[in-house]
Backbone as CSV, one residue per row, in Angstrom:
resi,resn,N_x,N_y,N_z,CA_x,CA_y,CA_z,C_x,C_y,C_z
1,MET,34.166,103.585,-14.221,35.523,102.770,-13.640,34.802,101.106,-14.073
2,LYS,33.463,101.108,-13.144,32.898,100.001,-13.412,33.116,99.067,-15.228
3,ARG,32.916,100.229,-16.734,32.884,100.024,-17.559,34.330,99.559,-18.389
4,PHE,35.108,100.598,-17.470,36.609,100.978,-17.726,37.141,98.912,-17.609
5,ILE,36.293,98.768,-16.030,37.224,97.028,-15.849,36.425,96.324,-16.541
6,PHE,35.407,96.268,-16.914,34.635,95.509,-18.131,34.814,95.465,-19.242
7,ILE,35.349,96.556,-19.761,36.169,96.571,-20.962,37.446,96.110,-21.518
8,LEU,38.160,96.565,-20.258,39.667,95.568,-19.984,39.404,94.303,-19.532
9,SER,38.683,93.958,-19.499,38.618,92.124,-18.563,37.863,91.279,-20.105
10,CYS,37.087,92.129,-21.237,36.508,91.650,-22.242,37.988,91.503,-23.128
11,THR,38.707,92.943,-23.029,39.753,92.580,-24.080,40.695,91.526,-23.975
12,PHE,40.874,91.664,-22.385,41.565,90.568,-21.773,41.392,89.169,-22.856
13,LEU,39.955,88.422,-22.742,39.564,87.269,-22.717,39.770,87.696,-23.757
14,LEU,39.426,88.545,-24.869,38.925,88.539,-26.311,39.958,88.294,-26.520
15,GLY,41.304,88.451,-27.004,43.009,88.576,-26.484,43.289,86.937,-26.384
16,ASN,42.944,86.511,-25.391,43.227,84.828,-25.673,42.480,84.005,-26.122
17,VAL,41.443,84.288,-26.160,40.435,83.514,-27.538,41.424,83.381,-28.279
18,LEU,41.680,84.747,-29.005,42.029,84.864,-30.503,43.406,84.327,-31.124
19,SER,44.435,84.517,-29.355,45.726,83.922,-29.489,45.613,82.312,-29.166
20,ALA,44.899,81.370,-28.563,44.538,80.797,-28.685,44.910,79.569,-30.029
21,GLN,45.687,79.009,-29.508,46.031,77.462,-30.957,44.925,76.598,-30.790
22,LYS,45.187,76.206,-32.218,44.313,75.358,-32.301,44.604,74.090,-32.307
23,ALA,43.795,72.795,-32.017,44.115,71.352,-31.681,44.970,70.673,-32.737
24,PRO,46.224,70.099,-32.498,47.089,69.671,-33.933,45.562,68.401,-34.265
25,TYR,46.214,68.204,-34.918,45.158,67.105,-35.796,45.518,66.168,-35.940
26,LYS,45.836,65.263,-35.215,46.091,63.597,-34.898,44.749,62.782,-35.108
27,VAL,45.288,61.639,-35.494,43.726,60.211,-35.682,44.153,58.899,-36.214
28,VAL,43.478,58.154,-35.347,44.175,56.979,-35.510,42.686,55.771,-35.645
29,PHE,42.537,55.561,-37.358,41.295,54.631,-37.662,41.535,53.410,-37.000
30,ASP,40.816,52.942,-36.518,40.835,51.435,-36.100,40.283,50.376,-37.433
31,VAL,40.483,49.466,-37.678,40.112,48.584,-38.754,40.536,47.220,-38.117
32,THR,39.452,46.655,-38.692,38.891,45.722,-37.799,38.347,44.661,-38.759
33,SER,37.393,44.761,-39.922,36.949,44.526,-41.238,37.648,43.987,-42.535
34,LYS,37.135,42.552,-43.072,37.486,42.221,-44.420,36.439,43.008,-45.551
35,ASP,35.386,44.364,-45.157,35.088,44.646,-45.659,34.974,45.591,-46.693
36,THR,35.596,45.418,-48.322,36.115,46.197,-48.859,35.743,47.633,-48.958
37,VAL,34.132,47.327,-49.096,33.906,48.665,-49.000,34.136,49.551,-47.285
38,ILE,34.682,49.274,-46.208,35.414,49.630,-45.069,36.716,50.317,-45.400
39,HIS,36.855,49.469,-46.193,38.409,49.575,-46.655,38.719,50.825,-47.532
40,GLN,37.838,51.360,-49.033,37.498,51.777,-49.320,37.648,53.444,-48.759
41,MET,36.716,53.178,-48.141,35.723,54.358,-47.221,37.202,54.567,-45.970
42,VAL,38.195,54.501,-45.599,39.231,54.234,-44.884,40.336,55.460,-45.660
43,ILE,40.320,54.682,-46.833,41.033,55.607,-47.968,40.458,57.382,-48.243
44,ARG,39.143,57.304,-48.272,38.438,58.250,-48.982,38.602,59.581,-47.709
45,TRP,38.517,59.020,-46.209,38.705,59.778,-45.495,39.976,60.263,-45.035
46,ILE,40.866,59.826,-45.689,42.427,60.166,-45.527,42.493,61.294,-46.456
47,LYS,42.223,60.737,-47.702,41.933,61.771,-49.213,41.493,63.493,-48.262
48,GLU,40.508,63.384,-47.804,39.726,64.025,-47.181,40.697,65.075,-46.401
49,ILE,41.384,64.394,-45.780,41.690,64.457,-44.161,42.995,65.334,-44.671
50,MET,43.543,64.560,-45.835,44.960,65.398,-46.569,44.160,66.461,-46.704
51,ASN,43.395,67.002,-47.901,43.242,68.083,-48.216,42.570,69.254,-47.589
52,MET,42.392,68.959,-46.759,41.522,69.823,-45.489,42.556,70.283,-44.907
53,VAL,43.510,69.646,-44.524,44.323,69.607,-43.560,46.262,68.822,-44.063
54,PRO,47.181,69.237,-45.065,47.943,68.751,-44.915,48.964,68.173,-44.276
55,THR,48.904,69.015,-42.939,50.030,68.902,-41.719,49.055,67.619,-41.024
56,ALA,48.137,66.821,-40.912,47.636,66.179,-40.132,48.533,64.796,-39.907
57,GLU,48.346,64.304,-39.176,49.007,62.697,-38.781,48.147,62.074,-38.623
58,ILE,47.830,61.034,-39.691,47.033,59.629,-39.255,47.644,58.379,-39.068
59,GLU,47.264,57.293,-38.295,47.616,56.520,-37.767,46.439,54.653,-38.615
60,VAL,47.038,54.341,-39.393,45.813,53.078,-39.279,46.284,51.848,-38.522
61,VAL,45.195,52.065,-38.724,45.897,50.253,-37.389,45.036,48.919,-37.508
62,TYR,45.503,48.181,-38.169,45.313,46.777,-38.704,45.094,45.536,-37.845
63,TYR,43.486,44.998,-37.871,43.879,43.644,-36.478,42.429,42.781,-37.376
64,ALA,42.412,42.012,-36.565,41.469,40.759,-36.789,41.305,40.216,-38.300
65,LYS,40.049,40.895,-38.753,39.940,40.320,-40.097,40.087,41.237,-41.335
66,SER,41.106,42.757,-41.372,40.873,43.687,-41.800,42.452,43.329,-42.672
67,LEU,43.751,42.202,-42.308,44.412,42.440,-43.061,44.518,42.327,-44.792
68,ASP,43.758,41.816,-45.686,43.746,42.242,-46.812,43.375,43.678,-47.310
69,MET,43.825,44.717,-46.300,43.561,45.761,-46.620,44.996,46.572,-47.252
70,ILE,46.064,45.593,-47.141,47.556,45.868,-46.601,47.911,45.048,-47.276
71,THR,47.141,43.853,-47.509,47.867,42.423,-48.098,48.188,42.634,-49.746
72,LYS,49.582,42.503,-50.107,49.606,42.058,-51.799,48.640,41.330,-51.993
73,ASP,48.185,41.719,-53.434,47.140,41.111,-54.227,45.945,40.558,-53.160
74,LYS,45.787,41.095,-52.611,44.324,40.976,-52.455,43.809,42.413,-51.867
75,SER,44.459,43.254,-51.978,43.983,45.043,-51.285,43.356,45.586,-52.297
76,VAL,41.996,45.815,-52.702,41.649,46.861,-53.366,41.847,48.013,-53.399
77,VAL,42.842,48.767,-52.409,43.539,49.869,-51.670,44.719,49.754,-51.944
78,ALA,45.337,49.065,-53.188,46.573,49.045,-53.017,47.596,50.522,-53.414
79,ASP,47.102,50.814,-54.400,47.724,51.841,-54.366,47.644,52.834,-53.914
80,ASP,46.696,53.404,-53.428,46.598,54.251,-52.118,46.917,53.947,-51.038
81,VAL,47.001,53.006,-50.767,47.684,52.278,-48.809,49.401,52.500,-49.335
82,ILE,50.247,52.545,-50.713,51.232,52.605,-50.835,52.075,54.254,-51.294
83,LYS,51.149,54.568,-51.888,50.788,55.890,-52.304,50.981,56.832,-50.693
84,TYR,50.018,56.644,-49.878,50.254,57.317,-48.516,51.079,56.830,-47.708
85,ALA,51.490,55.826,-47.698,52.263,55.159,-46.456,53.753,55.316,-46.844
86,GLY,53.784,56.402,-48.028,55.022,56.847,-48.250,55.413,58.205,-48.216
87,GLN,54.667,58.561,-47.244,54.038,59.962,-46.475,54.990,59.854,-45.249
88,LYS,55.576,60.901,-44.855,55.853,60.988,-43.372,54.708,61.055,-42.441
89,ASN,53.771,61.902,-42.359,52.917,61.948,-41.741,51.297,60.822,-42.091
90,ILE,51.787,60.158,-42.380,51.119,59.047,-42.330,51.403,57.783,-42.432
91,SER,50.815,56.698,-41.027,50.924,55.086,-40.848,50.145,54.190,-41.490
92,PHE,50.523,53.181,-41.679,49.552,51.350,-41.585,50.601,51.157,-41.109
93,LYS,49.721,50.350,-39.812,50.722,49.594,-38.819,49.850,48.332,-39.209
94,VAL,50.317,46.744,-39.410,49.614,45.994,-38.491,50.144,45.573,-37.656
95,CYS,48.955,43.975,-36.441,49.306,44.105,-35.228,50.533,42.629,-35.556
96,GLU,50.907,42.354,-35.282,51.648,40.984,-35.338,50.844,39.951,-34.784
97,VAL,49.830,39.516,-34.010,49.668,38.719,-33.649,48.069,38.469,-34.597
98,ALA,47.707,39.065,-35.042,46.504,38.817,-35.898,47.305,38.124,-37.622
99,MET,48.750,39.168,-37.846,48.857,38.070,-38.405,49.368,36.911,-38.668
100,LYS,49.401,36.109,-37.535,50.177,35.563,-36.925,48.743,34.439,-37.068
101,ASN,48.131,35.159,-36.471,46.652,34.153,-36.804,45.820,34.197,-37.915
102,ASN,46.540,35.041,-38.414,45.614,34.894,-40.050,46.629,34.098,-41.565
103,GLY,47.944,33.919,-40.465,48.871,33.136,-41.790,49.119,34.473,-42.765
104,VAL,49.610,35.825,-42.180,49.905,36.643,-43.470,51.813,37.081,-42.670
105,ASP,52.281,36.677,-43.673,53.756,37.150,-43.305,54.621,38.621,-43.661
106,LYS,55.073,39.363,-42.931,55.684,40.278,-43.409,56.178,40.516,-45.087
107,SER,56.537,39.816,-45.431,56.541,39.633,-47.497,55.307,39.634,-47.772
108,GLN,54.268,39.564,-47.514,53.133,39.672,-48.260,52.354,41.108,-48.062
109,LEU,53.222,42.317,-47.119,52.586,43.472,-46.844,52.603,44.361,-47.943
110,LEU,51.651,45.303,-48.295,52.051,46.161,-49.198,53.378,47.226,-49.081
111,ALA,53.879,47.465,-49.685,55.597,48.191,-49.354,54.327,49.505,-48.350
112,GLY,55.470,49.989,-47.301,55.333,51.031,-46.909,54.463,50.257,-45.551
113,VAL,53.659,49.373,-45.289,53.229,49.010,-43.982,53.801,48.050,-42.656
114,LYS,53.854,48.900,-41.936,55.494,48.263,-40.598,53.762,47.673,-39.653
115,THR,54.458,46.559,-38.731,53.644,45.636,-37.867,54.234,46.218,-36.427
116,VAL,53.582,46.226,-35.500,53.275,46.309,-34.348,53.171,45.243,-33.646
117,PRO,53.966,44.453,-32.403,52.894,43.593,-31.992,51.791,43.159,-31.017
118,ASP,51.361,44.207,-31.119,49.656,44.281,-30.218,49.334,45.475,-30.758
119,GLY,48.195,45.309,-32.148,47.145,46.244,-32.489,46.564,47.086,-31.658
120,ILE,45.518,46.766,-30.519,44.600,47.287,-29.749,45.597,48.017,-28.925
121,TYR,47.073,47.702,-28.479,48.234,48.459,-27.688,47.981,49.630,-28.349
122,GLU,48.948,49.541,-29.493,49.094,50.821,-30.366,48.099,51.451,-30.798
123,ILE,46.742,51.642,-30.652,45.862,52.358,-30.765,45.495,53.082,-28.831
124,ILE,45.403,52.128,-28.244,45.864,52.950,-26.871,46.608,53.722,-26.586
125,SER,47.719,53.232,-27.150,48.875,54.760,-27.178,48.677,55.921,-27.416
126,ARG,48.127,55.772,-28.731,48.283,57.130,-29.756,46.913,57.511,-29.327
127,GLN,45.478,57.203,-28.416,44.853,57.463,-27.281,45.567,58.086,-25.865
128,HIS,46.866,57.549,-25.321,47.274,58.102,-24.062,47.832,59.655,-24.671
129,ASP,48.597,59.367,-25.907,48.534,60.649,-26.145,47.736,61.869,-26.920
130,GLY,46.998,61.567,-26.324,45.683,62.282,-27.013,45.123,62.661,-28.747
131,TRP,45.467,61.818,-29.033,45.369,61.378,-30.675,43.847,60.907,-30.417
132,GLY,43.039,61.384,-31.484,41.399,61.730,-31.681,41.798,59.609,-32.035
133,TYR,40.040,58.877,-31.866,40.016,57.747,-32.431,38.970,57.559,-33.323
134,ILE,38.974,56.802,-34.121,37.311,56.300,-35.042,37.852,54.718,-35.696
135,LYS,36.415,54.490,-35.558,36.746,52.658,-35.639,35.673,53.211,-36.839
136,ALA,36.375,52.129,-37.683,36.473,51.701,-38.954,35.273,50.609,-39.253
137,ALA,34.114,51.452,-39.553,32.595,50.092,-39.500,31.898,50.625,-40.443
138,ARG,30.749,49.818,-40.286,29.190,50.360,-41.176,28.602,49.205,-40.484
């Protein structure tokens, strides 16, 4: 009888483990640097994630001195940003306060880049919603 209960318990636990759903892939990248190596690194991460999990949700948030990555005629990754911004599960968002502080107008942003009132609050909101957080730095 003990053996039967043990086998039944193991079967129940194994069934629960096998039927457990994988956590959704949602990540927000925090970019504050003017360093183009970091800008290229973020794009490489996006490419790698999309190759592994095409349904992943990715958001890149820019503030401080990182605005060159998403500004026309300054970005070394402009083509990639525009390409990925066109996908429904990837977004690029820039802090309006940082835009004002760095003298960047909405018309200077690459196609598909959106603005948010406060970049830090945007990141906090994503974390509150269960998104993973990655600080892009070296």
